N, C-alpha and C positions, 0 to 999 in steps of 0.2 A: 767224737768230740770229748766224751767223758774221760777217756784214757789220757788224752793230751793234757787235761787239766792237772793231773797229778804232778806234772813236771813244769808247770807254768808258774813262775814266781808271782805273776800278777794276781793269781787267784789262790795263793797259798791259804792255809787255814787261818793264820793270823791276819792275812790280807783281807779275807772275807769278813772276819769279825770286826776289824777296824773300819772297813767300808760300811758295814751295816750300822755300826755305832754312829758314824758320821751322818749317814742317811737318817737314822732315827732321831738324832739331835736336830737336824734340819726339819724333819717332819714334825717334831714337837713344837718347834718355834713357829713354823708356818700355820699350824693348826690351833695353837693355844695363845699366842701373843695377841694382846688387845682383843680377846675373845668377846668382851662385853661392850665394845665401842659402839656397835650398831644396835639400833632399836630392834625389838623383837619383830620378826617377820610374822605375818598373820598366822600361818600354820604352826609356828613354834609355840603358840599359846596353848594348843591342845594338850600336848604332853605336860606343859607347866601346870595348867589348872587341874588336870586329872591326877597328877602326882601330888599336888597340894591336897586335893580332896582325899586321896588314899591315906595320906599321913594324918589328916584331921578326922575323917569319918570312916575310913576303911572301905570306901566305895570309889568308883571311878566315874565321876560325873563332872560336867562343865558347869560354869556359873548359872547357866540356864536350867540345870537339872537334867540335861540330855546326857545319856550314858556314852562314854567314850572308851571303846575297847580295841581300838586299832593299835598295833605295835605294842602289845602288852609288855613284852620284855623291856622295850625302851622306856616305857612309862614307869615300870617298877625300878629300873636302874636310876632313872631321874629322881624318883622319890628317895632312893637310898642316898644319892648325892645331896639332895636337899637336906636330909636329916643330919648329915655330917657337916655340910658347908653352907647351908642356908639357901635361900631362893634369890636368884639374880639371873641376869642374862648370861653370865659366864657359866653358872652351875647348870642351867637347863641345857646348855650346849656341850657341857663336859662329856657326856657319854658319846655324842656324835664325834667329837674331836678324838676321844680315846680310840674308838673303833676305826676312825680314819687313820690314826697312827698305827694301829694293829694291822691294818691292811698292808702296810709296807712290809712287815715281816712275813705275813702269810703269803703275799705275792712272791716273795723271794723263794720260800720253801716249795711252793707249788711249781713255779717256773723252773727251779733247779731240779726238781724231781722229774718233770716232763722233758726238759731239754738239757740244760747244763747249768753249772754255777755261774758261768759268764752271763747267760741269758737271765738267770735269776737276779743277779746284781743289777743288770740294766733295767729289768722290769721293776725292781724295787726303786731305782732312781726315777723312773718315769712316774710311778705311783706317788713318790715323795713330792715331786715338783709339778705334777699335773694341776693346773688351776681348777679344773673341773673337780678333781678329788679334794683339793684344799677347800674349795668353796662349800661343798656339801659337808665337809668335816667341821665347818664353822656354823652349821645350821642345825637347829634342834629338831631333827627328824630321824626316823629309824633307818634311813637308806644306807648309811655306812655300816650299821649293824647287819643289815641284810647282805651287804657286800661281803662282810667277814664270814657270815654263815654260808654264803655261796662258795667262797674259797675253801672253807673247811669241808663242805660237802664234796667239792671236786677232789680235794686231796683224799678224802675217805673213799670216794668212788674209784679213784685210780688204784688205791691200795686194795680195794675190794675185787675189782675185775681184771686188774693187770698186776697181780701180786708177784709174778715171776718167782714162784716157788715150786718145788716138786721135781721129780725126775721121771720122765715119761717111760723109759725102759723099765724102771723099777715098778711103776704102776702096772704096766702090762704083764709083768712076770708074776705079780703077786695078787692080781685081781681075783682069780679063781679061788684063792685060799681064804678070802675074807668074807665077813658077814655083810649083809646088805648095807648097814650103816657105815661099815669100814670101806666098802666099795664106793659108797657115795663120797666119803671123805677123800679117797684116793682119786676119784674122778674130779672133784673140785680142785685138788692139787694139780692134776694133769692140766686142767683148764686155767690154772693160775687164778683161782677164785678164793678169796679169804672170807669165810662166813662172818668173822668178827667185824671186819671193816664193812661188809655188806650191811650188817645190822646198824653200825655207826652211821653210815651214809643215809639209811632210811630214817633213823632217829633225827639226824640233823635236818633233813628235808622236812619231816613232819613237824618238828618244833618250829622251824622257820615259817612254814605255811600257816600254821595255826596261830602263832604268837608274835610273828614279826611282820610279814607282808606276803600277800598271796601272789605277788609278782614272781616268786620263786617257782611257781607252777610252770612257767615257760621253760624252765630248765629241762623238764621232762621231754619236751620236743627235741632238745639237743641230745639227750641221752638216747632217745629212740633212734635218731638219725645216726648216732655213733654206732649203735648195734647194727642198724640196717646197712650202713656203709661197709662194715667189715663182713657182714653176712653176704652182701653182694659180691665183694672181692673174692671171698672163699668159694662162692658158687661158680665163678669163672676160672678160678685157679686150680681147684681140686677136682679130679675126675672120680675119686672114690666117694660114693654116696655117704658112707659113714663119716667122712671128714667134712662133708657139707653140713651135717648136723653137728653144729658146734655151739659154743656158749653164746655167740652173737646171734645166730638164727633162733636159738631157743629163747633168749631174752627178748628178742624182737617180737616173736609170736606171743610170748607170755605177756608183754605189755599190751599188745592188741587184744588178747583174750581178757586180760584184767580190766582194761578200759570198757570192753563190751559188757563184762559182768557187772561192773559198777553202774554202767549206763542203764542196764535192765533192772537190776535189783534195787537201786536207789534213784528212782525217777525224779525225786525232788532236786537231785544234783544237776539234772538237765536245766532246770530253771535257774539254779544258782550260777552255772557256767554261762548260760545265755545272758544273765544279768551282768556278770563280770565282764563279758566280752562286748556287750552292747551299750553299757552305761556310759553316758557322756555328761560330765559335769557342766554346769551352766557357763563357767568361764572358758570352756573349750569349744563352744558352739560358734556358729556363724562364720565369720571371716578370720577366725583365730588361726594362727600358724599351726596349731595342734591338729588342724584338719588337713594339712599338707602331708600326703602319704610318703613323700621323700624327705621329710623334715629331718629325721634322724640320720639319714645318709648324708645330707648336706651338713649337718652338725659335725659328723665325724671327719669329713674332708675339708672343713672350713680352714681358712688361712691361719686361724688361731691355734690350730692343732698341727700345723706343718712342722716337720715332715713325717709325723707319726703314722698317718694314714698311708703314705707312700710305702713305708717299710712293712705295714700290715699286708698290703697286696703282695709285696715281695715274699714275705714270710709264708703267706697262704700258698703261693706257687711252690715254694721250696718244700712244703709238706709233701707234695707229689714227688719232686725230684730227689729228696733226701729219704723218702719212704719212712718218715718219722711217725711211728704208730701212735704213741701217746699224744703227739701234737694235734691229732684230730679231735681229742677231747675238748680242749679249750676252743678249738675252731668251731665245732658244732654247737657247743654250749654258749657261744657268743652269737653265731650267725642265726640260729633258729629263733632265739628271743628277738633279735633285731628285726627279722622278717615278719614274725608274728605281730610284734608291736607296731610295725609299719603298715601292714596290710590286713590284719585281722582285728586288732584293737581299734576302738573308735577314735582315740585321740593320741597324739604323739608329743611327748615332751622329753627332753634329754634326761630328766630325773629318772625316768623309768629304765634307762639302760645303765645307770650307775652300778647296779649290782653285778653286771657282767663286764664293766669297763676294764678292769684289770686283765681280763682275758684278751681283750683287744690290744692292750699294751704288751702282753706276753708274746703274742704272735708278732707284733711289731719289733720287739727286742730280738726275737728269734731271726727275723728277716735281716736286721742290721748286723748281728753277730755273724750269721752265715755268709752274708755278702762280704764282710771284712775278711773272714777266714778263707773264702774262695779266692779273693784277690791275693792273699799271702801265698796260697798254693801256686797260683800262676806266676808270682814273682819270687818264688823260693830260691831261684838260682841267681837272683840279683845280688851283686856283691855287698851293697850297703845293707840289704835286708838280712844278711847273715849275722849282723850285729843286733843283739837283743835290745839295746837302747834305741836303735833306729825303729824297730818294730813298735816299741812303746811310744815313741814320739809320733809315729804315724797314727796309732790308735788314738792318742790324745787329740791330735789335730782333727781327725774325723769325728771324734766324739763332740767336738765343739759345735757341730751342726745342731746338736740338741740345745747346747747352752746359749747360743745366740738366737735361737728361735723365739718367735713372739710369745708362745705359751709359757716359756720359762721366765721371761721377763715380767709377764703379767702376774705370775704366781708370786714372785718376790715382793710385789707391791701390795698383795692382798691384806696382810696383817696391818697395813698402815692406812687402809681406806677409811674415810670418814663415814659417818652415818648418812644413809640415803644413797649409798653407792651400790653398784652391782659387784658381788664378790665372786662372779663366774658360776654362781649357783642360783642365787636369788637377788632381787633388788629390794633392799629394805626401805621402809618409809620412816621418816623422822617423827614417830609418834611420841617418843620421849620428850623431845623439844616442844612439839605442838601441844601436847597435853599440859606440860608445865606452863606454857604461855597462857593458855586459857584458864587454868586453875589460879594463876596469879592475878588475873584481871576480871574474872567473871563475877557477876552479882549472884546473890542467893537464889533469885527466881529466874535466872537465865535458863532457857531451853537449849539443850545440847543435841545437835544432830551430827552424826558421824558416819563415815563409810565403813569403818572397821572398829566397832565399839568394843570388841573383845580385847584388842590391843590397847586402846585408850584406857580400858578398865584396869589393866595391869599397872598403868602409870598414874592411877588414882582419879581418872576422869570418868564419871558415870554419864552415859548417854541416855537421853530420853527417847530418841528415835534412831532408826538405822536407815540410811540412804544407800542402798546397795541391792540391785536387782538379782545378783547372784545369790545373795542371802535369801531373798524372797522366793526364788525358784527352789532353792534347797529346802526351805521350810515347807513348801507345798509338797515337794517330793516325799519328805519325811512325815508329812501331815502333823506338824508340830505347831500347836497353838497355845496361846496364853489363856488366862482365866476368862478374858472377855471374848474368846473365840477368834481373836486376831492372830495372824501369822507373827511369830516372834523368831528372832535370830536364834538358831539352835546352839550357838556358842555362848552368847552373853545374856540371852533371854529378853532382849530389848525389842520393842514393837517396831515393825518394819513399815516404812512409808511405801504405799502401793501405787501412787499416781501423782501427777503434777498438781492436780486440784487439791489433793490432800496436803502436799507440801505447802502450797500457797495458803491454805486454810490455817495450818499450824503457825506460819509466820505472821499472818494477819491477826490471829487471836491471841498471840503472845507478844508482850511489849518489846522484848529483846531476847537475844540468844545468839548462838554461834552455829555455824556449819563448818565442820572439819571434813575435808575430802582429800583423798590421795590424788596426786597429779595423774598417776597411772589409772586410777579408777575413773576419774573424770573424763579421760580421753579414750575409754574403751566402753563401747555400747553394751557389752555383756554385764557391766557394773552400773553405769549411769546412762540411761537412755538419752537420745539426742534432745528431746524436748526439755528434759530436766537440765541437761547441760546448758542449753541455750538460755533457759530461764535464769540460771545462776549467773552466767556470764553477763547477761543484759540487765539484771535487776540489782546487782550489788556493785559497790565500788571495788577498786583493786584490792585483792585479798592480801592479808599478811602471810608471807611465805616463810617456811623454815629455811635454814641456812643454805641447804642444797636444793631447795625448791620441790621437795617431794610431797609436802603437805600444804594445801591452801586453807587458810582460816578466814571465813567470811563472818562479818558481824552485822546484825540487823537491829534497828530500833524503830518500832512502828510509829511512835509519837513524833519522830523527826522525819518520817518517810523512810521507806526501805532503800 
C-alpha cells in the first residue's frame, strides 16, 4: 500500500498538506466556535477554581478549601490561559479545545505510520468530525489532553519497538568482535529496538499517569497483549529455540516479573489498585446505565456512529488477512482498555474510552480503505476503471457514506447548540440564566438551596445549603466536615441537607427563599431521593424554568403559605 501512494495523485505531498489544512480549519471551527455559549458543566468548575487559586495563592484548592490535584497538567495550562486571556467559559475550555484540535494531526501521523497516508487522512477526517470528539473538546476536562498523550505514547512505542533499523547479517558477523555494551547495541538494532524512543515512551506514560489521568494505566494491558500475541505467533512459527527467545517473549515476561516485583515490594500499591478498580462514585450506583457491562459496546455500535463500527470489524478482520504487524498495536491498545473498563472497572461511561477512541477510528479507516482497494483490484480490468477520473469519482461517492451519516450531521450542529443542550459529551444545565434570575429578584435575607452550588457560585449566586445526595455521600467518603462538624460540599464548602425533615425545617424557619434544582438531578435518585422529589413537587407551585427547562426555580414564602 505504501509503495502505491508514491504514484497516487490523490495523496501527493501537497494534496496531503492541503487536506490537513482543511481538516484543521474545520476542526478549529467545530471546537472553538461559540465555545462559551453553554453554562459551565459541574465538573468544569474544578479546573477553573483550582487554576484561579493557583494564580492567586500558589495553591490548588477549591472554594471549600479541599485540595484538587487531579489532572495537574490541565489545571496549570488553564491557569496559564487565565493569566493571558482572563477567566470565562471560553478560556477554561480553551485547553480542551486545543488538545482536541491537536488530536487531528496526531491521529494522522500515527495512522500514516502504522498503515498508510490514505488511512491517516481518513482517520484525521473521522477525528475532525466525530461528535464524540468535538463534544469533549468543548468541555473543560483533561480527557482530550489524555487522548493526545495516548497518541504520543503510541507513536513513541512504535518507534521504540518497531524501529525497522539495523542489518541482521552485519550484526551476526560483527558480534564476536564487540564489547558487551556494543553487543547489546547491536542486539537492539537486530531486534529493531530504539533505546531513545523507549525512554520517550516511558516518560510520556509516566507523566500521563502521574499528572493527567490514571486511565492511561489500562494501556499497559494492551502493550502486554501485543507482546504476548507476537510471542505466541513466533512460538508456533519458529522451530529454532533461539528464535523463540525474541523481543516479544522477553518483554512479555519482563512485564510479568516487573508487575510481580512491584506487587511484592510495594504492598501499598495493592490497596491503591484495588481502590482504583473497585471505587464507584455515588452517581454511578443503583440503576444507573454505568452499571451495564455492555454499555460501552452498545455506545460504539449505536446508530449515531454508523457506519464506523462496521468498518472497525472489517478492519480488525483484515489485520489477519493482510498480516499487518503494526496494525495490532492500535487494535490491542483499544480492545484491552475497552474490555477492562467493561468487565473489571465498576462503572462504565463513554468518557473513559475517549483516550483510545482515535484507535477505534484508525482501525475503521483501515477497514474502509482496504475494502475500497480490494474492490479496485477485482475490477482492475474494467474499461471505465482504467480512467483515473472514474476511480476518483467512485472514491468520492463511496466516501459520501460518511458524510450523510448521522454522526456527521450531529457534529455540524454542535457549535450552534443553545445552553442546556447535550453536545454529545455532556448535557449542560442553564446555571448562568438561573443564577441571574435569582440574583435579580432575591431579597437580602433569602435562603438559597441549590443542587450544584459550585456552578451557581461561579455565576455570583452564593448558596446556603446543598440539596444533592451525591455530594453528601462524597463528603462522607472524604470525611470532609465544616467547623460545626456537619458534612459540607467538598467543592463549594456549603452545608449539605441530609434528610426531608431537615429540608422542611429550613423552609419553615426561614420566611422566604429559593430552591434551584437541575431537571436531571431532580429525576435521578442518586442526586435527589424520591421522598425529597415528591415533597418538592407537591408542596410548591409550578416552578420558574430556564429557557430549555434544565433548571427549576422554586420560591417559598412562609408568611403566605408554602
